[in-house]
Every structure is written in structure tokens, then in C-alpha cells.
N, CA, C, O and the ligand as a Tripos MOL2 file, in Angstrom:
@<TRIPOS>MOLECULE
protein
  277   275    70     0     0
PROTEIN
NO_CHARGES

@<TRIPOS>ATOM
      1 N          61.5900  131.3250  199.4100 N.3       1 MET1
      2 CA         62.0770  132.6230  198.9110 C.3       1 MET1
      3 C          62.1720  132.5750  197.3910 C.2       1 MET1
      4 O          62.8760  131.7290  196.8400 O.2       1 MET1
      5 N          61.4990  133.4350  196.7410 N.am      2 ASN2
      6 CA         61.5990  133.5200  195.2870 C.3       2 ASN2
      7 C          62.4700  134.6990  194.9180 C.2       2 ASN2
      8 O          62.0590  135.8560  195.0090 O.2       2 ASN2
      9 N          63.6760  134.3810  194.5020 N.am      3 THR3
     10 CA         64.6200  135.4580  194.1750 C.3       3 THR3
     11 C          64.5650  135.8340  192.6730 C.2       3 THR3
     12 O          65.2580  136.7460  192.2210 O.2       3 THR3
     13 N          63.7310  135.1100  191.9300 N.am      4 GLN4
     14 CA         63.6270  135.4290  190.5090 C.3       4 GLN4
     15 C          62.9550  136.7950  190.3340 C.2       4 GLN4
     16 O          61.9050  137.0470  190.9260 O.2       4 GLN4
     17 N          63.5470  137.6660  189.5320 N.am      5 PRO5
     18 CA         62.8230  138.9160  189.2340 C.3       5 PRO5
     19 C          61.5480  138.6080  188.5110 C.2       5 PRO5
     20 O          61.4730  137.6650  187.7240 O.2       5 PRO5
     21 N          60.5380  139.4130  188.7810 N.am      6 ASN6
     22 CA         59.2350  139.1800  188.1670 C.3       6 ASN6
     23 C          59.2120  139.8250  186.7650 C.2       6 ASN6
     24 O          58.9190  141.0120  186.6170 O.2       6 ASN6
     25 N          59.5210  139.0300  185.7710 N.am      7 ILE7
     26 CA         59.6290  139.5570  184.4150 C.3       7 ILE7
     27 C          58.4430  139.0070  183.6070 C.2       7 ILE7
     28 O          58.2170  137.7980  183.5530 O.2       7 ILE7
     29 N          57.7120  139.9010  182.9970 N.am      8 LYS8
     30 CA         56.6060  139.5210  182.1660 C.3       8 LYS8
     31 C          57.0740  139.4510  180.7120 C.2       8 LYS8
     32 O          58.0810  140.0570  180.3450 O.2       8 LYS8
     33 N          56.3490  138.7220  179.9100 N.am      9 ALA9
     34 CA         56.7060  138.6230  178.5090 C.3       9 ALA9
     35 C          56.7250  139.9870  177.8510 C.2       9 ALA9
     36 O          57.5030  140.2260  176.9280 O.2       9 ALA9
     37 N          55.8600  140.8940  178.3300 N.am     10 SER10
     38 CA         55.7990  142.2210  177.7320 C.3      10 SER10
     39 C          56.9710  143.0620  178.1180 C.2      10 SER10
     40 O          57.2010  144.1140  177.5230 O.2      10 SER10
     41 N          57.7580  142.6070  179.1490 N.am     11 ASP11
     42 CA         58.9730  143.3640  179.5270 C.3      11 ASP11
     43 C          60.1430  143.0070  178.6420 C.2      11 ASP11
     44 O          61.1440  143.7240  178.6220 O.2      11 ASP11
     45 N          60.0390  141.9210  177.9140 N.am     12 LEU12
     46 CA         61.1880  141.4760  177.1250 C.3      12 LEU12
     47 C          61.2590  142.2490  175.8170 C.2      12 LEU12
     48 O          60.2840  142.3530  175.0730 O.2      12 LEU12
     49 N          62.4340  142.7820  175.5670 N.am     13 LYS13
     50 CA         62.6340  143.5280  174.3400 C.3      13 LYS13
     51 C          63.7010  142.7850  173.5270 C.2      13 LYS13
     52 O          64.8680  142.7730  173.9190 O.2      13 LYS13
     53 N          63.3290  142.1780  172.4220 N.am     14 PRO14
     54 CA         64.3210  141.4580  171.6550 C.3      14 PRO14
     55 C          65.3660  142.4430  171.0950 C.2      14 PRO14
     56 O          65.0350  143.5060  170.5690 O.2      14 PRO14
     57 N          66.6150  142.0480  171.2310 N.am     15 MET15
     58 CA         67.6670  142.8550  170.5940 C.3      15 MET15
     59 C          67.7340  142.5210  169.1150 C.2      15 MET15
     60 O          67.6080  141.3670  168.7060 O.2      15 MET15
     61 N          67.9340  143.5500  168.3410 N.am     16 THR16
     62 CA         68.0930  143.3290  166.9230 C.3      16 THR16
     63 C          69.4920  143.8030  166.5060 C.2      16 THR16
     64 O          70.1010  144.6750  167.1270 O.2      16 THR16
     65 N          69.9490  143.1980  165.4570 N.am     17 CYS17
     66 CA         71.2510  143.5800  164.9080 C.3      17 CYS17
     67 C          71.1760  144.9860  164.3640 C.2      17 CYS17
     68 O          70.2510  145.3390  163.6330 O.2      17 CYS17
     69 N          72.1750  145.7950  164.7340 N.am     18 THR18
     70 CA         72.1880  147.2000  164.2560 C.3      18 THR18
     71 C          72.5450  147.2540  162.7840 C.2      18 THR18
     72 O          72.3010  148.2720  162.1360 O.2      18 THR18
     73 N          73.1090  146.2050  162.2420 N.am     19 GLU19
     74 CA         73.5250  146.2300  160.8370 C.3      19 GLU19
     75 C          72.3930  145.7980  159.9120 C.2      19 GLU19
     76 O          72.0950  146.4680  158.9240 O.2      19 GLU19
     77 N          71.7490  144.6420  160.2530 N.am     20 CYS20
     78 CA         70.7710  144.0810  159.3350 C.3      20 CYS20
     79 C          69.3900  143.9090  159.9450 C.2      20 CYS20
     80 O          68.4600  143.5110  159.2440 O.2      20 CYS20
     81 N          69.2290  144.2000  161.2430 N.am     21 GLY21
     82 CA         67.9610  144.0590  161.8910 C.3      21 GLY21
     83 C          67.5930  142.6410  162.3060 C.2      21 GLY21
     84 O          66.4810  142.3740  162.7620 O.2      21 GLY21
     85 N          68.5630  141.7330  162.1350 N.am     22 GLY22
     86 CA         68.3300  140.3270  162.4980 C.3      22 GLY22
     87 C          68.1040  140.1750  163.9850 C.2      22 GLY22
     88 O          68.6570  140.9400  164.7750 O.2      22 GLY22
     89 N          67.3050  139.2090  164.3800 N.am     23 MET23
     90 CA         66.9660  139.0130  165.7850 C.3      23 MET23
     91 C          67.6910  137.8350  166.3930 C.2      23 MET23
     92 O          67.5300  137.5820  167.5870 O.2      23 MET23
     93 N          68.4760  137.1070  165.6340 N.am     24 TYR24
     94 CA         69.0500  135.8820  166.1490 C.3      24 TYR24
     95 C          70.5620  136.0200  166.2250 C.2      24 TYR24
     96 O          71.2170  136.5220  165.3120 O.2      24 TYR24
     97 N          71.0740  135.5660  167.3210 N.am     25 PHE25
     98 CA         72.5090  135.6980  167.5810 C.3      25 PHE25
     99 C          73.0980  134.3660  167.9790 C.2      25 PHE25
    100 O          72.4180  133.4870  168.5080 O.2      25 PHE25
    101 N          74.3410  134.2490  167.7170 N.am     26 ARG26
    102 CA         75.0470  133.0100  167.9410 C.3      26 ARG26
    103 C          76.2180  133.3160  168.8650 C.2      26 ARG26
    104 O          76.9340  134.2970  168.6670 O.2      26 ARG26
    105 N          76.4130  132.4440  169.9090 N.am     27 GLN27
    106 CA         77.5240  132.7090  170.8250 C.3      27 GLN27
    107 C          78.7970  132.1440  170.2210 C.2      27 GLN27
    108 O          78.8640  130.9890  169.7990 O.2      27 GLN27
    109 N          79.7730  132.9810  170.1980 N.am     28 VAL28
    110 CA         81.1230  132.5860  169.7200 C.3      28 VAL28
    111 C          82.1260  132.9960  170.8080 C.2      28 VAL28
    112 O          81.7880  133.7220  171.7430 O.2      28 VAL28
    113 N          83.3270  132.5280  170.6660 N.am     29 MET29
    114 CA         84.3730  132.8540  171.6280 C.3      29 MET29
    115 C          85.3900  133.7650  171.0020 C.2      29 MET29
    116 O          85.9400  133.4560  169.9460 O.2      29 MET29
    117 N          85.6470  134.8800  171.6360 N.am     30 ALA30
    118 CA         86.7780  135.6800  171.3080 C.3      30 ALA30
    119 C          87.9260  135.1940  172.2030 C.2      30 ALA30
    120 O          87.7630  135.0360  173.4130 O.2      30 ALA30
    121 N          89.0500  134.9690  171.6040 N.am     31 ILE31
    122 CA         90.1710  134.4520  172.3830 C.3      31 ILE31
    123 C          91.1850  135.5560  172.5560 C.2      31 ILE31
    124 O          91.7250  136.1050  171.5960 O.2      31 ILE31
    125 N          91.4260  135.8630  173.8280 N.am     32 ASN32
    126 CA         92.4430  136.8660  174.1280 C.3      32 ASN32
    127 C          93.6580  136.1450  174.7040 C.2      32 ASN32
    128 O          93.5430  135.2050  175.4910 O.2      32 ASN32
    129 N          94.7820  136.6080  174.2960 N.am     33 LYS33
    130 CA         96.0260  136.0410  174.8160 C.3      33 LYS33
    131 C          96.7550  137.0550  175.6690 C.2      33 LYS33
    132 O          96.7950  138.2500  175.3770 O.2      33 LYS33
    133 N          97.3200  136.5370  176.7130 N.am     34 VAL34
    134 CA         98.1690  137.3790  177.5800 C.3      34 VAL34
    135 C          99.5910  136.8340  177.4950 C.2      34 VAL34
    136 O          99.8420  135.6520  177.7300 O.2      34 VAL34
    137 N         100.4790  137.6990  177.1630 N.am     35 SER35
    138 CA        101.8720  137.2980  176.9460 C.3      35 SER35
    139 C         102.4450  136.6550  178.1800 C.2      35 SER35
    140 O         102.2110  137.1060  179.3010 O.2      35 SER35
    141 N         103.2070  135.5830  177.9630 N.am     36 ARG36
    142 CA        103.8320  134.8850  179.0720 C.3      36 ARG36
    143 C         104.8280  135.7770  179.8280 C.2      36 ARG36
    144 O         105.1830  135.5100  180.9760 O.2      36 ARG36
    145 N         105.2610  136.8360  179.1500 N.am     37 PHE37
    146 CA        106.1590  137.7280  179.8200 C.3      37 PHE37
    147 C         105.4800  138.5620  180.9140 C.2      37 PHE37
    148 O         106.1020  139.0010  181.8820 O.2      37 PHE37
    149 N         104.1710  138.7560  180.7070 N.am     38 LEU38
    150 CA        103.3880  139.4820  181.7410 C.3      38 LEU38
    151 C         102.9820  138.6040  182.8800 C.2      38 LEU38
    152 O         102.9270  139.0580  184.0230 O.2      38 LEU38
    153 N         102.6900  137.3320  182.5950 N.am     39 THR39
    154 CA        102.1810  136.4530  183.6600 C.3      39 THR39
    155 C         103.3160  135.6590  184.3240 C.2      39 THR39
    156 O         103.1320  135.1410  185.4260 O.2      39 THR39
    157 N         104.4640  135.5570  183.6870 N.am     40 GLY40
    158 CA        105.5350  134.7810  184.2780 C.3      40 GLY40
    159 C         105.3740  133.3060  184.0640 C.2      40 GLY40
    160 O         106.1390  132.5210  184.6240 O.2      40 GLY40
    161 N         104.3880  132.8910  183.2570 N.am     41 GLN41
    162 CA        104.1460  131.4560  182.9870 C.3      41 GLN41
    163 C         105.0890  131.0260  181.8710 C.2      41 GLN41
    164 O         105.7920  131.8270  181.2550 O.2      41 GLN41
    165 N         105.0610  129.6610  181.6400 N.am     42 ASP42
    166 CA        105.8640  129.1240  180.5300 C.3      42 ASP42
    167 C         105.2950  129.4930  179.1810 C.2      42 ASP42
    168 O         106.0200  129.7190  178.2120 O.2      42 ASP42
    169 N         103.9700  129.5470  179.1430 N.am     43 LYS43
    170 CA        103.2820  129.8150  177.8750 C.3      43 LYS43
    171 C         102.3750  131.0110  177.9980 C.2      43 LYS43
    172 O         102.0230  131.4230  179.1040 O.2      43 LYS43
    173 N         101.9900  131.5750  176.8560 N.am     44 ASP44
    174 CA        100.9750  132.6230  176.8560 C.3      44 ASP44
    175 C          99.6930  132.0730  177.4490 C.2      44 ASP44
    176 O          99.3270  130.9260  177.1940 O.2      44 ASP44
    177 N          99.0040  132.8980  178.2470 N.am     45 THR45
    178 CA         97.7260  132.4920  178.8120 C.3      45 THR45
    179 C          96.6090  132.8630  177.8820 C.2      45 THR45
    180 O          96.6060  133.9610  177.3250 O.2      45 THR45
    181 N          95.6390  131.9570  177.6950 N.am     46 VAL46
    182 CA         94.5620  132.1940  176.7520 C.3      46 VAL46
    183 C          93.2710  132.4270  177.5370 C.2      46 VAL46
    184 O          92.9040  131.6070  178.3780 O.2      46 VAL46
    185 N          92.5820  133.5320  177.2720 N.am     47 TYR47
    186 CA         91.3320  133.8420  177.9290 C.3      47 TYR47
    187 C          90.2200  133.8430  176.8930 C.2      47 TYR47
    188 O          90.1410  134.7760  176.0930 O.2      47 TYR47
    189 N          89.3540  132.8280  176.8760 N.am     48 PRO48
    190 CA         88.1870  132.9100  176.0030 C.3      48 PRO48
    191 C          87.1300  133.8300  176.6010 C.2      48 PRO48
    192 O          86.8040  133.7680  177.7860 O.2      48 PRO48
    193 N          86.6070  134.6940  175.7170 N.am     49 VAL49
    194 CA         85.5360  135.6110  176.1500 C.3      49 VAL49
    195 C          84.3280  135.3720  175.2560 C.2      49 VAL49
    196 O          84.4310  135.5410  174.0420 O.2      49 VAL49
    197 N          83.1740  134.9800  175.8240 N.am     50 PRO50
    198 CA         82.0000  134.7420  175.0090 C.3      50 PRO50
    199 C          81.4770  136.0560  174.4200 C.2      50 PRO50
    200 O          81.3250  137.0420  175.1410 O.2      50 PRO50
    201 N          81.2090  136.0710  173.1400 N.am     51 VAL51
    202 CA         80.5400  137.1940  172.5220 C.3      51 VAL51
    203 C          79.3990  136.6730  171.6510 C.2      51 VAL51
    204 O          79.3750  135.5030  171.2700 O.2      51 VAL51
    205 N          78.4720  137.5480  171.3480 N.am     52 PHE52
    206 CA         77.3300  137.1620  170.5090 C.3      52 PHE52
    207 C          77.4720  137.8810  169.1890 C.2      52 PHE52
    208 O          77.7310  139.0840  169.1520 O.2      52 PHE52
    209 N          77.3030  137.1460  168.1060 N.am     53 ARG53
    210 CA         77.3330  137.7950  166.8190 C.3      53 ARG53
    211 C          76.0510  137.4450  166.0400 C.2      53 ARG53
    212 O          75.4510  136.3820  166.2020 O.2      53 ARG53
    213 N          75.6830  138.3820  165.2080 N.am     54 CYS54
    214 CA         74.4760  138.1850  164.4320 C.3      54 CYS54
    215 C          74.5790  136.9150  163.5660 C.2      54 CYS54
    216 O          75.5680  136.6680  162.8760 O.2      54 CYS54
    217 N          73.5100  136.1400  163.6480 N.am     55 ASP55
    218 CA         73.5440  134.8760  162.8420 C.3      55 ASP55
    219 C          73.3450  135.1640  161.3690 C.2      55 ASP55
    220 O          73.6620  134.3290  160.5220 O.2      55 ASP55
    221 N          72.8210  136.3410  161.0560 N.am     56 ASP56
    222 CA         72.5640  136.6290  159.6400 C.3      56 ASP56
    223 C          73.7650  137.3030  158.9720 C.2      56 ASP56
    224 O          74.1910  136.8720  157.9000 O.2      56 ASP56
    225 N          74.3120  138.3460  159.5830 N.am     57 CYS57
    226 CA         75.3680  139.0920  158.8860 C.3      57 CYS57
    227 C          76.6950  138.9350  159.6290 C.2      57 CYS57
    228 O          77.7300  139.3080  159.0770 O.2      57 CYS57
    229 N          76.7150  138.4150  160.8240 N.am     58 GLY58
    230 CA         77.9720  138.1680  161.5060 C.3      58 GLY58
    231 C          78.5450  139.3350  162.2620 C.2      58 GLY58
    232 O          79.6350  139.2300  162.8250 O.2      58 GLY58
    233 N          77.8390  140.4450  162.2900 N.am     59 SER59
    234 CA         78.3840  141.5900  163.0020 C.3      59 SER59
    235 C          78.1090  141.4460  164.4980 C.2      59 SER59
    236 O          77.1380  140.8130  164.9130 O.2      59 SER59
    237 N          78.9950  142.0530  165.3000 N.am     60 VAL60
    238 CA         78.8320  141.9800  166.7600 C.3      60 VAL60
    239 C          78.3060  143.3230  167.2360 C.2      60 VAL60
    240 O          78.9960  144.3360  167.1120 O.2      60 VAL60
    241 N          77.0640  143.3470  167.7930 N.am     61 PRO61
    242 CA         76.5450  144.6270  168.2890 C.3      61 PRO61
    243 C          77.4780  145.2360  169.3440 C.2      61 PRO61
    244 O          78.1460  144.5190  170.0890 O.2      61 PRO61
    245 N          77.5070  146.5310  169.3870 N.am     62 GLU62
    246 CA         78.4410  147.2160  170.3090 C.3      62 GLU62
    247 C          78.2770  146.7640  171.7350 C.2      62 GLU62
    248 O          79.2670  146.5850  172.4440 O.2      62 GLU62
    249 N          77.0660  146.5770  172.1670 N.am     63 GLU63
    250 CA         76.8850  146.1920  173.5850 C.3      63 GLU63
    251 C          77.2740  144.7820  173.8820 C.2      63 GLU63
    252 O          77.3300  144.3850  175.0460 O.2      63 GLU63
    253 N          77.5520  143.9920  172.8340 N.am     64 PHE64
    254 CA         78.0570  142.6230  173.0600 C.3      64 PHE64
    255 C          79.5810  142.5620  172.9060 C.2      64 PHE64
    256 O          80.1870  141.5160  173.1420 O.2      64 PHE64
    257 N          80.1820  143.6440  172.5240 N.am     65 GLN65
    258 CA         81.6230  143.6140  172.3610 C.3      65 GLN65
    259 C          82.3040  143.2780  173.6810 C.2      65 GLN65
    260 O          81.9620  143.8550  174.7140 O.2      65 GLN65
    261 N          83.2570  142.3580  173.6640 N.am     66 PRO66
    262 CA         83.9430  142.0240  174.8910 C.3      66 PRO66
    263 C          84.6890  143.2560  175.3860 C.2      66 PRO66
    264 O          85.2500  144.0250  174.6070 O.2      66 PRO66
    265 N          84.6770  143.4170  176.6980 N.am     67 GLU67
    266 CA         85.3670  144.5820  177.2430 C.3      67 GLU67
    267 C          86.8480  144.2310  177.3980 C.2      67 GLU67
    268 O          87.2250  143.2330  178.0120 O.2      67 GLU67
    269 N          87.6530  145.0930  176.8160 N.am     68 ILE68
    270 CA         89.0910  144.9010  176.9020 C.3      68 ILE68
    271 C          89.5870  145.8360  177.9900 C.2      68 ILE68
    272 O          89.5570  147.0580  177.8440 O.2      68 ILE68
    273 N          90.0350  145.2510  179.0640 N.am     69 ALA69
    274 CA         90.4470  146.0910  180.2190 C.3      69 ALA69
    275 C          91.7810  146.7710  179.8860 C.2      69 ALA69
    276 O          92.3140  147.5190  180.7060 O.2      69 ALA69
    277 ZN         73.0510  141.3300  161.3120 Zn       70 ZN70
@<TRIPOS>BOND
     1     1     2 1
     2     2     3 1
     3     3     4 2
     4     3     5 am
     5     5     6 1
     6     6     7 1
     7     7     8 2
     8     7     9 am
     9     9    10 1
    10    10    11 1
    11    11    12 2
    12    11    13 am
    13    13    14 1
    14    14    15 1
    15    15    16 2
    16    15    17 am
    17    17    18 1
    18    18    19 1
    19    19    20 2
    20    19    21 am
    21    21    22 1
    22    22    23 1
    23    23    24 2
    24    23    25 am
    25    25    26 1
    26    26    27 1
    27    27    28 2
    28    27    29 am
    29    29    30 1
    30    30    31 1
    31    31    32 2
    32    31    33 am
    33    33    34 1
    34    34    35 1
    35    35    36 2
    36    35    37 am
    37    37    38 1
    38    38    39 1
    39    39    40 2
    40    39    41 am
    41    41    42 1
    42    42    43 1
    43    43    44 2
    44    43    45 am
    45    45    46 1
    46    46    47 1
    47    47    48 2
    48    47    49 am
    49    49    50 1
    50    50    51 1
    51    51    52 2
    52    51    53 am
    53    53    54 1
    54    54    55 1
    55    55    56 2
    56    55    57 am
    57    57    58 1
    58    58    59 1
    59    59    60 2
    60    59    61 am
    61    61    62 1
    62    62    63 1
    63    63    64 2
    64    63    65 am
    65    65    66 1
    66    66    67 1
    67    67    68 2
    68    67    69 am
    69    69    70 1
    70    70    71 1
    71    71    72 2
    72    71    73 am
    73    73    74 1
    74    74    75 1
    75    75    76 2
    76    75    77 am
    77    77    78 1
    78    78    79 1
    79    79    80 2
    80    79    81 am
    81    81    82 1
    82    82    83 1
    83    83    84 2
    84    83    85 am
    85    85    86 1
    86    86    87 1
    87    87    88 2
    88    87    89 am
    89    89    90 1
    90    90    91 1
    91    91    92 2
    92    91    93 am
    93    93    94 1
    94    94    95 1
    95    95    96 2
    96    95    97 am
    97    97    98 1
    98    98    99 1
    99    99   100 2
   100    99   101 am
   101   101   102 1
   102   102   103 1
   103   103   104 2
   104   103   105 am
   105   105   106 1
   106   106   107 1
   107   107   108 2
   108   107   109 am
   109   109   110 1
   110   110   111 1
   111   111   112 2
   112   111   113 am
   113   113   114 1
   114   114   115 1
   115   115   116 2
   116   115   117 am
   117   117   118 1
   118   118   119 1
   119   119   120 2
   120   119   121 am
   121   121   122 1
   122   122   123 1
   123   123   124 2
   124   123   125 am
   125   125   126 1
   126   126   127 1
   127   127   128 2
   128   127   129 am
   129   129   130 1
   130   130   131 1
   131   131   132 2
   132   131   133 am
   133   133   134 1
   134   134   135 1
   135   135   136 2
   136   135   137 am
   137   137   138 1
   138   138   139 1
   139   139   140 2
   140   139   141 am
   141   141   142 1
   142   142   143 1
   143   143   144 2
   144   143   145 am
   145   145   146 1
   146   146   147 1
   147   147   148 2
   148   147   149 am
   149   149   150 1
   150   150   151 1
   151   151   152 2
   152   151   153 am
   153   153   154 1
   154   154   155 1
   155   155   156 2
   156   155   157 am
   157   157   158 1
   158   158   159 1
   159   159   160 2
   160   159   161 am
   161   161   162 1
   162   162   163 1
   163   163   164 2
   164   163   165 am
   165   165   166 1
   166   166   167 1
   167   167   168 2
   168   167   169 am
   169   169   170 1
   170   170   171 1
   171   171   172 2
   172   171   173 am
   173   173   174 1
   174   174   175 1
   175   175   176 2
   176   175   177 am
   177   177   178 1
   178   178   179 1
   179   179   180 2
   180   179   181 am
   181   181   182 1
   182   182   183 1
   183   183   184 2
   184   183   185 am
   185   185   186 1
   186   186   187 1
   187   187   188 2
   188   187   189 am
   189   189   190 1
   190   190   191 1
   191   191   192 2
   192   191   193 am
   193   193   194 1
   194   194   195 1
   195   195   196 2
   196   195   197 am
   197   197   198 1
   198   198   199 1
   199   199   200 2
   200   199   201 am
   201   201   202 1
   202   202   203 1
   203   203   204 2
   204   203   205 am
   205   205   206 1
   206   206   207 1
   207   207   208 2
   208   207   209 am
   209   209   210 1
   210   210   211 1
   211   211   212 2
   212   211   213 am
   213   213   214 1
   214   214   215 1
   215   215   216 2
   216   215   217 am
   217   217   218 1
   218   218   219 1
   219   219   220 2
   220   219   221 am
   221   221   222 1
   222   222   223 1
   223   223   224 2
   224   223   225 am
   225   225   226 1
   226   226   227 1
   227   227   228 2
   228   227   229 am
   229   229   230 1
   230   230   231 1
   231   231   232 2
   232   231   233 am
   233   233   234 1
   234   234   235 1
   235   235   236 2
   236   235   237 am
   237   237   238 1
   238   238   239 1
   239   239   240 2
   240   239   241 am
   241   241   242 1
   242   242   243 1
   243   243   244 2
   244   243   245 am
   245   245   246 1
   246   246   247 1
   247   247   248 2
   248   247   249 am
   249   249   250 1
   250   250   251 1
   251   251   252 2
   252   251   253 am
   253   253   254 1
   254   254   255 1
   255   255   256 2
   256   255   257 am
   257   257   258 1
   258   258   259 1
   259   259   260 2
   260   259   261 am
   261   261   262 1
   262   262   263 1
   263   263   264 2
   264   263   265 am
   265   265   266 1
   266   266   267 1
   267   267   268 2
   268   267   269 am
   269   269   270 1
   270   270   271 1
   271   271   272 2
   272   271   273 am
   273   273   274 1
   274   274   275 1
   275   275   276 2
@<TRIPOS>SUBSTRUCTURE
     1 MET1         2 RESIDUE 1 A MET
     2 ASN2         6 RESIDUE 1 A ASN
     3 THR3        10 RESIDUE 1 A THR
     4 GLN4        14 RESIDUE 1 A GLN
     5 PRO5        18 RESIDUE 1 A PRO
     6 ASN6        22 RESIDUE 1 A ASN
     7 ILE7        26 RESIDUE 1 A ILE
     8 LYS8        30 RESIDUE 1 A LYS
     9 ALA9        34 RESIDUE 1 A ALA
    10 SER10       38 RESIDUE 1 A SER
    11 ASP11       42 RESIDUE 1 A ASP
    12 LEU12       46 RESIDUE 1 A LEU
    13 LYS13       50 RESIDUE 1 A LYS
    14 PRO14       54 RESIDUE 1 A PRO
    15 MET15       58 RESIDUE 1 A MET
    16 THR16       62 RESIDUE 1 A THR
    17 CYS17       66 RESIDUE 1 A CYS
    18 THR18       70 RESIDUE 1 A THR
    19 GLU19       74 RESIDUE 1 A GLU
    20 CYS20       78 RESIDUE 1 A CYS
    21 GLY21       82 RESIDUE 1 A GLY
    22 GLY22       86 RESIDUE 1 A GLY
    23 MET23       90 RESIDUE 1 A MET
    24 TYR24       94 RESIDUE 1 A TYR
    25 PHE25       98 RESIDUE 1 A PHE
    26 ARG26      102 RESIDUE 1 A ARG
    27 GLN27      106 RESIDUE 1 A GLN
    28 VAL28      110 RESIDUE 1 A VAL
    29 MET29      114 RESIDUE 1 A MET
    30 ALA30      118 RESIDUE 1 A ALA
    31 ILE31      122 RESIDUE 1 A ILE
    32 ASN32      126 RESIDUE 1 A ASN
    33 LYS33      130 RESIDUE 1 A LYS
    34 VAL34      134 RESIDUE 1 A VAL
    35 SER35      138 RESIDUE 1 A SER
    36 ARG36      142 RESIDUE 1 A ARG
    37 PHE37      146 RESIDUE 1 A PHE
    38 LEU38      150 RESIDUE 1 A LEU
    39 THR39      154 RESIDUE 1 A THR
    40 GLY40      158 RESIDUE 1 A GLY
    41 GLN41      162 RESIDUE 1 A GLN
    42 ASP42      166 RESIDUE 1 A ASP
    43 LYS43      170 RESIDUE 1 A LYS
    44 ASP44      174 RESIDUE 1 A ASP
    45 THR45      178 RESIDUE 1 A THR
    46 VAL46      182 RESIDUE 1 A VAL
    47 TYR47      186 RESIDUE 1 A TYR
    48 PRO48      190 RESIDUE 1 A PRO
    49 VAL49      194 RESIDUE 1 A VAL
    50 PRO50      198 RESIDUE 1 A PRO
    51 VAL51      202 RESIDUE 1 A VAL
    52 PHE52      206 RESIDUE 1 A PHE
    53 ARG53      210 RESIDUE 1 A ARG
    54 CYS54      214 RESIDUE 1 A CYS
    55 ASP55      218 RESIDUE 1 A ASP
    56 ASP56      222 RESIDUE 1 A ASP
    57 CYS57      226 RESIDUE 1 A CYS
    58 GLY58      230 RESIDUE 1 A GLY
    59 SER59      234 RESIDUE 1 A SER
    60 VAL60      238 RESIDUE 1 A VAL
    61 PRO61      242 RESIDUE 1 A PRO
    62 GLU62      246 RESIDUE 1 A GLU
    63 GLU63      250 RESIDUE 1 A GLU
    64 PHE64      254 RESIDUE 1 A PHE
    65 GLN65      258 RESIDUE 1 A GLN
    66 PRO66      262 RESIDUE 1 A PRO
    67 GLU67      266 RESIDUE 1 A GLU
    68 ILE68      270 RESIDUE 1 A ILE
    69 ALA69      274 RESIDUE 1 A ALA
    70 ZN70       277 GROUP 0 **** ****
């Protein structure tokens, strides 16, 4: 069983930075904290959320913004 979607090179659309047009992105971690008063834990809980930022100008494209529930 081949469950891989059949993606051709011509189907790939490189994302570009909306600020500078750069094509290269770097994965960084946004760290979200949840107050210990909400979780009942001894310490605040830390949730790392991976985001991609432009390697050239450092801006985070809107579709890469971490979703804050
Ligand atoms: Zn950029």
C-alpha cells in the first residue's frame, strides 16, 4: 500500500516571505506559558510551538503564526 500522496515537482509551490520575498525559512520555537494557577501545577507549564521565520528578514508569515487558542 502506497499511502504517499502523488506529488510532482511541478506541484510544489515555494513559499516566499511576504516582507522581503525570501524563500528560506528557519524553524524557531515560540514558547507559550500557562500559568500554574490555571493548571494547578507547582510551576507554570511551558509549551514550545514551532514556527518558521524568514531567514533573511526574520518576519513570520501569517500562515506560519502559531495559533493561540
Ligand atoms: Zn523576509
